[in-house]
N, C-alpha and C positions, 0 to 999 in steps of 0.2 A: 742565487737560489731561485728555484721555481715555486710556483703556488702549488698547494695540495691538490691532487686530482678528485677530491672528494669535497663535501660541505658538512656540516653538523648534522643536517638532516638525512644525509643518505643512509639507505639501508645495507649497512657493512658490518661484519663481525669486528667491533670495536676491541683492541686490546687482544686480538687472538691472531696468531701467524695464519696467513691465506696464502694460496697461489694467485697470483694476478697475471693475466696473458701479457702485461705490458712491464711490470717491475719485477717479476718473478715472486721469490719468497718475501713477504711485506706483512707489516703491523700498522694499522690505522690507529690513531688516537685522537680524541678530542677533549678539551676542557673548556667549560664556557660558565658564564655567569650572565646576570641580566644586563651587564654593559659590554660583554665580550663572548667570541668565540675564537678557540684556537685549534684548528685542525692540523693534522699532521701525517704524513706517511713515511714509513722507516723502512728502508731496504739497503743492500750492500750497494746498488746502483746510484743512490742518492737520498738525501731526507728532502722531503717537499714540505712546505708548512704555510698557512694562510692564517691570518690574524684579521678577525672581523671585529671592527668597533661597532658598537651599537648605541645610537643617541636618540633621545626623544624630546621634540619641542612642543610646548605646549602651544596648540594653534585655536584654543577657543574652548567654548563650552556649549552643551547641548542639554535640552531639558529632558528628562525622563520620568516616568510616574512609577512610584514606589507604592506598593500594597502591602498592609502589615495587620496583624491583629491588635486590635487596641483594647484593653479591659477597663470596664466601669464598674464603680462600686456604687450601690445605692440603698436607701432605706437602712441608714446605719444609726442604730441607737446605741449598741456596744459594737466593739470591732468585731467579735466574734459572730454577731448576728447579721453582717452585711450581705446583701445580695449580690451577685457577681454575673456581669453580661459581658459577654466579647462580641466584638463586630469588626469586620473589615472596613479599613479606612484607606484611601487613596490620596496621595498628594504629590506635587510636582517638587523635583530636586534638580538642582545642576550638576552635571557631570563633565568632568575636564576631558577634552579630546587631544590626544597626541597624535603628531607625525613622527614616524620612526625612520631613521635614516642609517644605512649600512655603508662602512668603508672597509674594503680588503687590502688589507696591508701584506706584503711579503718582508720578512727580515732580511736584511744584508747579511747576518751571520748568527749562527747559534753558537753560545758558549755553554759547556759543561764543566762543572766541578766534580770531579771524581777522583776519591781516594788520595785528597790534597793537592790535585793537579788540574789546572785548566785546559781543556781542549776547545778547539775552534772549528766550525764547519761553516764552509762558505758555499760550496758547489760541487757538482760531480760527484764521482764515486766516493764511497766513506773510506778514508785513509786506513791502513791496516793497523796503525796506532790508535786511531779513534775507535775503530771496529772492536779492539781488544778490551779496550776501556769500557765501552758500551755493554759487552758481552759480560764483563765480570762486575759490573755496576751493582751497589747493594740492593736487595731485594725490596724496595721499597718506593713510595712515590718519590719522583725526583724534580726538584726546582732547577729549571733551565732559565737562561738569560737571552733573550732575543735581543740583538744589536741592529739598529735602524741606520739608515744612510746619513742621517744628520747628527749621528753620535748618542743619541738617546738610547736607553735601554728599557726593557719591559721583561719582568719575570713573570713566568707562567709554570704551570705543574704538569708533569707528566705522570699517568696514572702508573700505579705498581703492577697491573696486568701488563701493560705495554712494555715496562722495565723488565719484566721477566722474559715477554717474548723476545727481546733484544738477545737474550742467551741463543735462541735458535736462529735467529736472523744473522747475527754477527760472528757467530762461533767458528764456522766453517771458512 
């Protein structure tokens, strides 16, 4: 399998069918959280995907100054007669500093569970059987399974818009 030709920051029409000069009719999808980004491109010529792990390590602390309004109450004989005064107060505080690391991984295989059957994609052009399954997949978000070289798996979600676009990409 090949890496996706895009990253999560690319300015592309996500989940919409477009014409790409290299891949022909294609749809791009992205799924991300604070810990991962999964981007993929879907065309008859092939499925390309990159899974980016994001992890942060605490490297220390830095001092920063915080300024906020503080309220004072004075001359209180009764609670309802107190005078009120606000002033700005600054004080130092410690803020954690993190270093973020990114690791790009390319799945060995992608598994699809469609209509009670498991389909597998590894590389090259999408087989007619898988193309038919993708073009008739239910019109909803789809969970797919990424299989890695070491035998481990990771489940990610493909958005409903991309699943809808598969009808155009894989139907002819």
